[in-house]
C-alpha positions as CSV (number, residue, x, y, z in Angstrom):
1,X,-19.0,-12.0,5.4
2,X,-18.6,-13.0,1.8
3,X,-17.3,-11.8,-1.6
4,X,-13.9,-10.8,-0.2
5,X,-12.4,-10.6,-3.7
6,X,-13.1,-6.9,-3.9
7,X,-12.5,-6.2,-0.2
8,X,-10.0,-3.4,0.7
9,X,-8.7,-2.2,4.0
10,X,-8.9,1.6,4.5
11,X,-7.2,3.5,7.3
12,X,-9.8,5.9,8.8
13,X,-7.7,7.2,11.7
14,X,-4.1,8.4,12.0
15,X,-3.4,6.2,15.0
16,X,-3.7,3.1,12.9
17,X,-0.6,0.9,12.5
18,X,0.5,-0.2,9.0
19,X,-1.6,-3.2,8.1
20,X,-2.4,-5.3,5.1
21,X,-5.6,-7.1,4.2
22,X,-5.0,-10.7,3.0
23,X,-8.2,-12.5,2.0
24,X,-7.0,-16.0,3.1
25,X,-5.8,-14.8,6.5
26,X,-9.0,-12.9,7.1
27,X,-11.2,-15.9,6.0
28,X,-9.3,-18.3,8.3
29,X,-9.6,-16.0,11.2
30,X,-13.2,-15.2,10.5
31,X,-14.1,-18.9,10.6
32,X,-12.9,-18.9,14.3
33,X,-14.4,-15.6,15.6
34,X,-16.7,-15.6,18.6
35,X,-19.3,-13.0,19.4
36,X,-18.0,-10.9,22.2
37,X,-19.2,-8.6,25.0
38,X,-19.4,-5.0,24.0
39,X,-19.5,-3.6,27.5
40,X,-17.5,-0.5,27.8
41,X,-18.1,0.3,24.1
42,X,-20.5,3.1,24.8
43,X,-18.0,4.7,27.1
44,X,-15.3,4.3,24.5
45,X,-17.6,5.9,21.9
46,X,-18.4,8.9,24.1
47,X,-14.7,9.5,24.9
48,X,-13.8,9.2,21.2
49,X,-16.0,12.2,20.5
50,X,-14.0,14.4,22.8
51,X,-11.1,15.9,21.0
52,X,-8.9,16.0,24.0
53,X,-10.0,12.5,25.3
54,X,-7.5,9.7,25.4
55,X,-9.6,7.6,22.9
56,X,-9.4,10.5,20.4
57,X,-5.7,9.9,20.0
58,X,-5.9,6.1,19.8
59,X,-9.0,5.0,17.8
60,X,-10.3,1.6,18.8
61,X,-11.4,0.7,15.3
62,X,-9.1,2.6,12.9
63,X,-9.7,0.4,9.9
64,X,-12.7,0.1,7.6
65,X,-13.2,-3.0,5.4
66,X,-14.9,-1.9,2.2
67,X,-16.1,-4.0,-0.7
68,X,-17.0,-7.1,1.4
69,X,-20.7,-8.1,1.7
70,X,-22.7,-10.1,4.1
71,X,-23.4,-13.7,3.2
72,X,-26.3,-14.3,0.9
73,X,-29.5,-14.8,2.8
74,X,-28.3,-13.2,6.0
75,X,-30.3,-10.0,5.3
76,X,-27.5,-8.0,7.0
77,X,-26.3,-4.8,5.5
78,X,-23.5,-3.5,7.7
79,X,-20.3,-1.5,7.7
80,X,-17.3,-3.5,8.9
81,X,-14.5,-2.0,11.1
82,X,-11.4,-3.8,12.4
83,X,-9.9,-3.2,15.8
84,X,-6.5,-1.6,16.3
85,X,-5.0,-4.9,17.5
86,X,-6.2,-6.7,14.4
87,X,-8.3,-9.2,16.3
88,X,-11.7,-7.5,16.6
89,X,-14.4,-7.0,14.1
90,X,-17.3,-4.6,14.5
91,X,-20.3,-4.8,12.2
92,X,-22.4,-1.7,12.3
93,X,-25.9,-2.4,10.9
94,X,-28.7,0.1,10.7
95,X,-30.0,-0.5,14.2
96,X,-27.5,-2.9,15.9
97,X,-23.8,-3.5,16.4
98,X,-22.2,-6.9,16.3
99,X,-18.7,-7.4,17.8
100,X,-16.6,-10.4,17.3
101,X,-13.1,-11.4,18.5
102,X,-10.5,-13.8,17.1
103,X,-7.6,-15.4,19.0
104,X,-5.5,-14.8,15.8
105,X,-4.8,-11.7,13.8
106,X,-7.2,-11.0,11.0
107,X,-4.7,-8.6,9.3
108,X,-1.0,-8.6,8.6
109,X,0.2,-6.0,11.1
110,X,3.5,-4.1,11.2
111,X,5.7,-5.1,14.1
112,X,6.2,-2.4,16.7
113,X,9.3,-2.3,18.8
């Protein structure tokens, strides 16, 4: 991902915790992400469509990152979503999904007690 100067975090589900996008924190975390296994994601997706399903109440990817673009030359045009725990990144391209995990937070998250 590149051109983070205009990037903004948008809450897209009411289950999202208060979070803040900080370009430097995100960039440092992004440099250390690893491609991860998406097994179970289709089950999560199906459950999230059911209004009374448990996933409906707690969205797995409640944040969208808008204004950021793929690196020049990558040819990737994707929507970016951040996981509720602040450590997962889902890139949704036209015909594929890419899922990455970080050991560290990519967002400034509120502390829950």
